[in-house]
N, C-alpha and C positions, 0 to 999 in steps of 0.2 A: 862585330853584334851590333844592330841597331837597336838604340836604347827604347824603351817603353815610354820612361820619363822625359820630359821636355824640358829645356831651359832657355833663357834669354840672356842677353848682356847687351847693355848700352852705356856709352861713354861720350860725356859733352865737356867740351871747354866752357867753364863756367862764366869766362869774362865775355864772350860774345855768342855762345850758343852753337860754335861748330859741331856736328858731330864725328867724334874722332873715331869710334868704334859702333857698329850695329849688328848684332848677331840676332836673327830672330827666330833662330831653330837649329838643328843638328844638321838639317841637309835639305836645301831648297827643293830638290827633285824629289824628296821624300814627302814633305809637305811645306805648301807654299804659303802656310799661315803664319804671318808675322807677328810674332808674339809679343817684339817691343811695340809695336803700333797699335795694334788690333786685340791683344788679349786684355780683356777688362778682368782684373783678380783683384782680390782682397790684399791690403797691403800689410795687414797686421799690425806690428808693434812697430813697423816703418812709419806709420802715420802718427805716432805718439809726439814726435817733436812739433809738429804743426799745432797740437792741442796745448803743449807747454809753451810754446811762444804765444800763442794767444793770451794765455795765463800771465807771462811777463809782462804783456802790454796792458793788464789789466788790474796791476796793483801787485801781483805776486813776485817772489824774489827767488833766486836759486836755493835760499835757505828756509824758505816757509817750510813749515811742518804740516803733513798731512797725515793721517791714521791709515795704515796698512793692515785693516781688520775686515774679519767677514761681514758680509752685507746682503741683504737680501733686498731686490727691487721688483715691484710691480710697474713694469714700465710698457706704455702704450706701443704696440707694435713689434714685441718681443714675446716670448712665452709668458705664461701668467706668472710665473714665479723665476726670477732669474738670479741664479747664484755664482756669480763670478768667482773665478780664483787665479792665484798667479800660478805660473808654469809649474813650479817646485811643490805646489799644494799646500805651501807653507804660508803664514802670515807675519809680518814683522814690526808691526807697531808703528808709532810716530816715524815717519820718515822725511828727510828733507828733500826738496824737490830734485837737486841735482843727483842725490843718490838713488832716487826713484827712477830717474830717467835711464841712468847708466845701468842699473840693475833690471830695469825694464819690469817694474812693479805695476801689475795691472790695476790692482784696488785703488792704487793713488790715481793714476790717469782716470779712472772712472769718477772718483769722488772730487777730482779737478773740473772735468768736464761738467758735472752737475752744478757745479759752484757757478763756474763764469758763464755757463747757459750754452744750450746746443745750437740754438739759431745764431748767436754772436759768433761762435766757434766756426759754423759752416761759412758764413759771411766771412769771417778772418782768413779760412783756407783759401776762398776763391782768391786772393791777392796772390797765391803761389801758382795760380794756373788750374786749380782744380775745378771741374764742373760740379757747381753746388747739386744738379741732380743726380749725381753719383754718389751722393753723401747721405747716409740714413738720419733720419731725424729721430734718433734715441739714443741712449747712453752707451750702446755698442760701438758709436761711431770712435770713442778713445781707443778700443782695442783694433782700430783699423778694419771694420766690417763693410766699409765703403768699396766701390769698384773702380779701379784706376789701372791705366796701362803702364808698363815700365817708363815709357817717355815722358807720361806726364808727372811720374815719380822723381826722377832725374831732374826735369824742369823747376819742380818745388824744392829739393835739394840744392840745386845751383844757387838758390837765394842764400842759403846758408854758406856755400862756399867762397861766393863774390863778396860779401860783406853785405847784403840786403837788397840787391838788385834783380828785378824779374827780366829775364832774357828770353829770346825766342829761338828754340832750335833751329838748326838749318842744315841742309845735306850738301847743297852744291855751291861751291865758291865761285866759279865763273865757267862759262862756256864758250868753246871755240867753233867758229864755223868755217865757211870756206876761205882758204888761203891761212887758214891757222889764226884767222883774226877774233879778237874777243869780241862777241856780239851780246853776252848778256853776263852781267857782274852783281852778284848778291852784295847788298850794304846792309850787313846785319845790325841788330841793336847791340849796343857796346857798353859796358861797365866803363864810366868816365868819370871816376871821383875826382880828378883834376878840372874837369868842365864844372862840377859842381863849386868847387873852390873858388875857380876863377868868378864864376857868377857871383858867389856869396861877396869876393873882395871887391868886386865891381860896384855891387848894389851898396855895401857900405861907404865906398868911396864918393858916391853921389846919393844919398839917402832923397834927395828931391826928385830924381829920377832913377826909379829903379832899373836895372837892366832889363831889356825884353827881349833882347837878340841873343843867341847863342854863342857863346865865347869858347874858342878852339884852343887849348894850351898848344905851345910851339912844339912840345915834346911828344905831341900825340902822332900816334902813326897807325897805318892800316892793319889788320890782322895779319899774324905770321903767314897764312895761309896765301896772301897775297905777294909774299916775295918774290915769286918769279914772273910778276907782270912788271912791264916796263911802264914808265910814265906815259908814253905814247899809246899804249895799248888802254890804260886807264883812261885816256882822254878820248877813245873812240866811244865810249859809252857813257861818259861823264861831260856835261856843259859846264865849264868853270868849278871853282872849290865847291866841294858840297860839305854841309855842315856833319857833324857827328851824329848818328841817330842813336842818342843815348837812351841806354835802358833806364826803365822806371824804377825808383827807388820805392820798395815795398816795407821795409823795414829799417827803423831808425838804427843808428850805427851801434847804439848801446845795447839794444834787445838782439842785435846780428852778432856782437861780439860775445855776448853772454850764452846765446845758444851754441856758439861755434866752440866754446871752452866745455860745455855740457857734454857737447858730441865727441870732443876729443877724450873726454873721461869714459866714454864707451869702450873705447880702444884702449885707453892706458889700464883701466881698471873694471871694466865692465863685460858687456856679453861678447866684445868685439875684439878681446884681449889677442885673438890668434893673429889680427893682423901687425901686432908686433914684431912678427917675423921679418918684415921689410925694414926695420931700423930705422923708422923716421918718427919724429915728433910732430910733424905738421899733419898726420891722419885723424880723420874723425868719420863717424857713421852710426848706424843705427842697423841692428838686427831685425828681422820680422818674421815671426811665425804664426800662421792662422791655425784654426781649430782642427785638432786630430792631424797636424802636420801636413795640412793639404797644399801649402804653399812656402816655400822657404825664401828669404831675401835676405841681401846685405846691400845697404845702400851706403858708399863710403865717400870721402872726397879729401882734397887738400884745396889750396887756395887758387888752384888752376884747373883741376880735372874732377869732375864729379861722375861715378861709374854705378850701375845698378847691376846686381847679379840676381836672378831669379830662377828657381828649380821648382817645378810641380808637373802634375799630369794634365794634359788637355782637357780631359774629361774630368773636374776635380775628384781625387780620392786621396787617401791617406798615402804620404811617402814611406811611411815606417816609423817606428818606435826611435824617438829622439832624433829624429831628421828636422832638426832646427835651421834657422837662418844661420847661426854659427856654424853648424857640422854640413849642410847642405850647400848653402851658396856661397858662405866666405871665402873657401879655398879656392873658388873659381875667380872671385874677385881679387885675391891676393896674387893668382899666377898673371892675371892683366896687369894689375897695377904694377907689379914687380918691373915689366916691360915698359909701361905707360909713362913710369916717373923716372925710368933710367936716365941719369944725366941731367934730370931737372933739379935744380937746387930747392931746398926747402922753403915754404911760403911762410914768411913771418905773420905773426899775428898782433896788430899793432892796438893797444887800449886806446879806445876813442876819450875825448872829453867828457865829463859827466859820471864818470864809473870811479869807484874807489875800492881798494882791497883793504877789509879788516878782518881782524882775528875773531871767530867765532867758536861758540861751545858747539861742538857736532850733535850733541843731542837733541838740543832746545833750538839751534839755530840764532840764539842770542848774543850778544856781546861778551868776549871772554877777556879777562883781565889778565894782566902778566904772570899771575899765579897758576893760572890755569893749566893743568898739566897736558891735557889732550886737544889743546886748541888748534884749530886750523884756518886757513886763510879762505875768504869768499869774497867775490865780487857784489858790489851792490852799485844802484843809482844813488847818486848823491842824495836825494831827497827820499830815499828808502832804506837808509842803514838802520839796523834795530836800535832802538832807543834804551832798552832794559838789558842789564848785565847778569850774566848766569852766575850762579854758585861756582865756587872753585872747587877743583880737583874732584869733580863728577866722574865716575868710572866710565869709561868710552866703549861703545860697540860690544858690551857685554863680555868682556875680558878679551876680544878678539884683537887684532893688530889693529892700531888706529890708521886712520888714513893720512896722507902726507901733510905736514903742518904748513906747508908752502905751496899755494896754488900756483906761484908763477913758476916754481921748479917743476910741477906737474906737466905745466904747458911747454915749456920752453928748454 
């Protein structure tokens, strides 16, 4: 059977942008339209992490409380009256930012965007590689109403995967010509945190003359894809030692770490729970579903690989009742990542300086004392730790099971 529905999958190596897999459709001879590079589709909730990241850099914390309650907007560019809802049709009241992301609460995302500003958020999203002209200047941006390709979305999520660096995806490692000689060699931008540290150390050692040249650590090596090339072949296309083409850091280490932990919770206890079948603790990601289930996404990653799975019709129409990202796209992502991560060790998540983990009240986001029955751990920047202490023994989650009290245990 030739399916009426279309799909796409793209997988990048987040450390240098190498494209490990690219499937633009069911059959090239059936349709030459490449949905990875050409299909401009709404990302839905897959775009929410970029809004949350912008908020974290504007003073919010993972424990900030925002009310998930009905709201009516008269927003320019939208219908006269806009009454957004959560997918479930329910409203959940005051909600912590971390919980709002892994539960994909729409009203929280909209209120968050309204507070930090649409213009600020669009400018912030551009650092991930998104074209500002494809992003709407209204509050629907919070729900992913812009237009992006799966390739663009993968590039954006690679920043979360690699710790805060913007990479450039590429398809070709090298080209061999006559006589099997290497005539062209891609020199990709690479994540080189060791380069960053080396420059900092050099600058600190001589404050009167800060380092201006690029410092290459002794343990730096070419991408794995170049392993088959000999030194002589590399010399054919390079004159002398070449400096590392460093990927630009676009997120500070603290924000990158916080977002990684929040997106890991999507897999651990949120809408991406099905990915737990892979039995790995280093997976993170976000589901995405657009209005009437016209687009279904799952964007997931570990510290090395970021993969996008999309399902939808070429001429947008509903996929069907409950055909969400978790149901329509995530199974495809799981099947691919089961093979892509086979024999790859789990990638550790190292807490950077400037962050602390403290016990908080899950209902208020305030500090919890030793007698608080349902306290949980949360990460904060050292200058944004809550200053007020919550009352003790407050019932948590309306009688439901409390969250794990140890965030480190959740992650590792």
